[in-house]
Every structure is written in structure tokens, then in C-alpha cells.
N, C-alpha and C positions, 0 to 999 in steps of 0.2 A: 451447421452445429459450429458456433465460436467456442477457442480453446484457450483459455488464460494458464498460463504456466509461471508460477514466481522462484524466484530463487534469492539466495545473497543471505538469508539467515546464519544463524551459528551462535557462538559463544560467545561473547565479549564483556568486557570490565568495564564496571560502571565508572563511567565517563568519557566512554569511548563511544564511536560511530559506526553505521553501520546504513550501507545504501542496498537497498532492494530493488529488483527487476521483475518488471510482471511483461513478459511478452506477449502479443495479441496473435492467435491465428491469422487473424485480416489486418486489414486496415483501420486504425485504430480512428482514423479520419469520420467513421460511421458510426461513432459512438457518440450521444448527448454526454456522458459522461465516462468517467472512469475515476475510482477512485479508491483506497486502505483502508480496510479496517483491522480492526485485530479482537481476539478473543483468547482471554485467560481463563484457566481453569474454574468453572463454577461462576462464571463470569455470563453477562452475554456479550454479543458482538456488537463491538461499538464502531462507529463514520471516527475516522483519522483527518484525512484529508480526503479533498473532491475538488478534480479539473475538471474544466466542464470544456466544450468543444472548442466555444471564444477564447480558451487561453485560462481564463480567470480560475482565480483558486478559492480555495475556503478550507481552516483547520478549524480543528475540534479544540476548546478550551486549555485543556489540559494537558496539550501537547505542544501550545502554540508558541512558536520561535524556537523549537526543537527540531521542527519537521521544514521540508521543502517536498511538492511537489511536483514533477517535471515530466514533460511526454519527450519523446522524440518519434515523430511519425514516419520518417525513412525507416527508423528500424521497427515498429508496431510495439512501442515498447512506453512503460509507463514506470516511473522512479519513484522510490519514495527515499530521500535522505534522512536521516536520524541522528540527531548528535546528542551528546549530554546523558546517555541512558542511563535507566538508573534500574535497578534488580524490579520493580513492579513494572517497568515495560517489557517484561518477559511475558508470552503470549505468543500463541499460532496467527502470522499475520497473511492475511487473503486480501487478494488483489478481486476488482469488482467492473464489470463493464456494465454500461446502461444505455437501451435507446427506448423509446417512450413506454411501450408496454411488456418492456422484457430485460431480463438482466442476466448476466451469466459469473459466475464464481472462479476463481484458481482453488489452488486443493491446498494451498496456507503452506509458510513459510517458518520454521518456528525460531523465533529468535530468543534466548535465553541471554542474562547479564548477571555475571558473578559480582558479590560487594567486594 
């Protein structure tokens, strides 16, 4: 069973930055993709950024230019660097790992942005 543990969330002022981390219990090289999602109260969970096994990346248009997803295979960790944060970015941020027919989720990390 794969376990994903997120960290790095917290309270930040508008315009600030955070770097989220997601540590996997196994080798992240085994996953087809790893991604970051977020879910704000009363809203659906949305995909923010994804990194594939070939290291290609893609970002949601709503935050493009403010996000960078990266991975450190040696540490089994995926990161999400978020810049120029806005109050509307406040949400629980989740890590996701996927193989062909299965996916796993972390427990989430809360991000709060003060105006």
C-alpha cells in the first residue's frame, strides 16, 4: 500500500510563497504520474499540476506562471512551489500518485492566505 504524506502548508500573507512537499512510502519512479490538487470548502477538487514519469509537466491555466512542480527521485518526494499567493488560493492541497489502474491520495495539507 502506497502512503503519501504532504507537508509545507500553513498561513502566508497574500503575495507570499510556499513550497509543499509530498513524500511517498515507495519509489516514485514506479508511478506513471504524480500531481497536486486542491479543494476549497464547497468546491470540487481541482488538478493544479502534474509531473509524468518522463518529467514532463503540465499546469492548470488558473495558476499557470505561479506554480512549479518538481520531483526528487532520491528522496521519493514531489514538490509544489507556489508563488504570488492570493486569498482565493486557500484550500486543502492534496498529493496524488497514479499507475495505470490505481491511484493514491495523501491526507492533505491546509494552505491559508491572509489578505
